[in-house]
C-alpha positions, -999 to 999 in steps of 0.1 A, spaced: 183 7 -26 149 3 -40 113 7 -27 82 -11 -39 56 4 -16 52 42 -13 25 68 -10 21 104 -21 -3 133 -15 -25 118 -42 -37 94 -14 -24 97 22 13 107 19 28 141 27 49 145 -5 36 151 -40 45 124 -65 74 146 -79 86 154 -45 86 118 -35 108 109 -65 131 138 -56 134 124 -20 141 90 -34 168 104 -56 183 122 -26 183 88 -7 200 72 -37 171 49 -44 174 35 -79 139 19 -84 107 32 -69 71 21 -71 42 45 -63 13 26 -48 -13 52 -37 -45 39 -22 -72 30 -48 -59 55 -74 -35 58 -103 -36 96 -104 0 102 -93 17 78 -116 22 100 -146 38 128 -125 60 104 -107 70 86 -139 81 119 -155 100 129 -124 117 95 -123 128 98 -160 143 132 -152 161 119 -121 174 87 -137 154 65 -114 136 33 -125 99 37 -120 72 10 -115 36 24 -117 14 8 -91 -16 10 -68 -27 -3 -34 -63 -16 -36 -85 -22 -6 -98 -58 -7 -123 -81 9 -120 -117 19 -145 -137 38 -130 -172 35 -151 -203 35 -156 -235 56 -123 -248 42 -103 -216 39 -97 -192 68 -112 -157 68 -95 -127 82 -92 -119 119 -113 -93 137 -104 -57 126 -82 -71 98 -76 -52 65 -67 -68 32 -47 -46 8 -35 -57 -26 -6 -40 -43 -7 -39 -81 29 -35 -94 38 -27 -130 5 -16 -143 9 -12 -180 -25 -2 -195 -54 -1 -171 -84 -20 -185 -119 -5 -186 -129 -29 -158 -99 -16 -138 -109 20 -142 -146 13 -134 -136 -6 -102 -113 23 -91 -141 48 -96 -164 26 -75 -138 25 -47 -135 63 -48 -172 66 -42 -170 42 -13 -141 61 2 -161 93 1 -190 77 19 -166 63 45 -149 97 51 -183 114 55 -193 88 80 -161 94 100 -169 131 100 -204 124 113 -189 103 141 -166 132 150 -197 154 154 -213 128 176 -183 131 199 -187 169 198 -155 174 179 -158 206 159 -147 195 124 -157 204 89 -153 188 55 -134 219 44 -108 214 70 -102 178 59 -100 189 23 -74 216 32 -53 190 50 -55 166 21 -47 193 -5 -78 182 -24 -64 147 -30 -78 113 -19 -87 114 18 -78 88 43 -75 82 80 -41 100 83 -58 132 73 -84 128 101 -55 120 125 -38 153 114 -70 172 122 -72 156 157 -36 168 163 -43 203 150 -73 206 173 -51 194 202 -73 164 209 -43 142 207 -6 148 208 4 130 176 -6 108 147 1 76 167 -22 87 195 -49 97 171 -49 62 156 -46 43 189 -74 63 206 -98 70 177 -91 55 143 -82 18 147 -108 -11 149 -129 -8 180 -122 29 185 -149 56 182 -139 70 148 -132 37 130 -152 29 100 -143 -3 81 -134 -1 44 -156 -17 18 -131 -29 -8 -131 -51 -38 -136 -88 -37 -101 -103 -38 -106 -122 -70 -119 -90 -88 -89 -70 -75 -64 -96 -86 -81 -100 -119 -82 -64 -129 -45 -60 -119 -35 -89 -140 -55 -79 -170 -39 -45 -168 -4 -60 -170 4 -58 -133 14 -82 -105 -11 -86 -76 8 -87 -43 -6 -93 -9 5 -62 11 17 -65 48 2 -99 54 5 -94 92 -25 -70 90 -47 -99 81 -46 -111 118 -46 -147 107 -28 -173 130 4 -187 116 -10 -222 115 -38 -210 91 -19 -185 71 -4 -209 45 -39 -222 36 -52 -187 32 -22 -177 10 -27 -208 -11 -63 -200 -16 -54 -165 -27 -28 -178 -52 -55 -201 -67 -76 -169 -71 -49 -148 -88 -23 -138 -62 12 -136 -76 33 -121 -48 37 -116 -11 51 -85 6 72 -105 30 92 -75 44 74 -45 58 80 -22 87 50 -34 107 63 -69 110 92 -82 131 122 -96 112 115 -131 124 80 -130 110 93 -114 77 117 -144 73 88 -168 78 67 -149 52 96 -150 27 99 -187 32 61 -191 27 62 -171 -5 92 -191 -19 75 -224 -10 44 -214 -29 64 -200 -58 52 -164 -53 72 -133 -59 88 -119 -28 85 -81 -25 97 -56 0 86 -20 7 87 8 32 50 18 30 64 53 31 39 82 39 63 110 46 59 130 78 24 115 83 41 83 93 76 93 105 84 58 117 86 46 80 117 55 61 120 55 24 141 26 12 138 7 45 115 -22 53 125 -21 89 144 -1 115 178 -13 104 170 -30 71 176 -14 37 157 -26 7 186 -36 -15 186 -43 -52 190 -81 -47 152 -84 -46 153 -75 -83 187 -88 -93 187 -122 -77 151 -133 -76 123 -141 -101 108 -107 -95 135 -91 -115 124 -110 -146 90 -93 -143 107 -59 -147 135 -64 -172 157 -33 -176 141 -14 -147 174 -5 -131 186 28 -145 213 29 -172 206 -8 -179 236 -19 -157 218 -52 -150 201 -74 -175 176 -102 -167 171 -136 -184 136 -140 -199 
């Protein structure tokens, strides 16, 4: 198995980068990408752990993006979020590092706003409590969800999101991400492949989705995460066909967060679907990562 979309404690996962790699090795995963939200901070630790474990490692990121569309190109649906995976980042450019620093500042402002909203609801919560839950790493909504569970305001993470932290709910604050073209550009100039993550989260009607994806490709998109746990298999197959018709890389990931999202299993892009090596050995994506499989068992044409 492989997995091209995972998270660690550096953003909003429950395992450290090294522990994530150890868990991947335990699950017999042979290639792993770490794609923490808006940060590269865990990649060095994960890469070293992967070398020791004999696992192929792809340094990555998941960037929050914005897309407004135009009169000819559809925008996103209400409450939609656009995320762009950057896979195979070689040497981050100065523009990349500056953009990530700006995103960190925006994330802090968003988190403080969520905390203010909790106070408005008379929820006794402190920044110190959130920091303790996050371990001092990048803070996101799952950490606020954990706090709501700890305070017995909700029973579990799923209820925290459905009642408080999704669009239209009292603790939801939208992200202010990078313009899509900027995000794709800084990924490409840093040696990476920009991939549209979990396209179903765009909330765009099927009849309009091809035009949107075409527009994104014209602005730098190179891949589509066709298979993801939040999408039903019939939709994933349609997304794969769309990607292939547009000559985009097809990727597949678990969006693993550890026990913060127990419904997502490492190495699986759906309840009964393992992410197998074919996505690297039998598609164009493999040529983007030659020799990534450990021990060099499989070679790719260039």
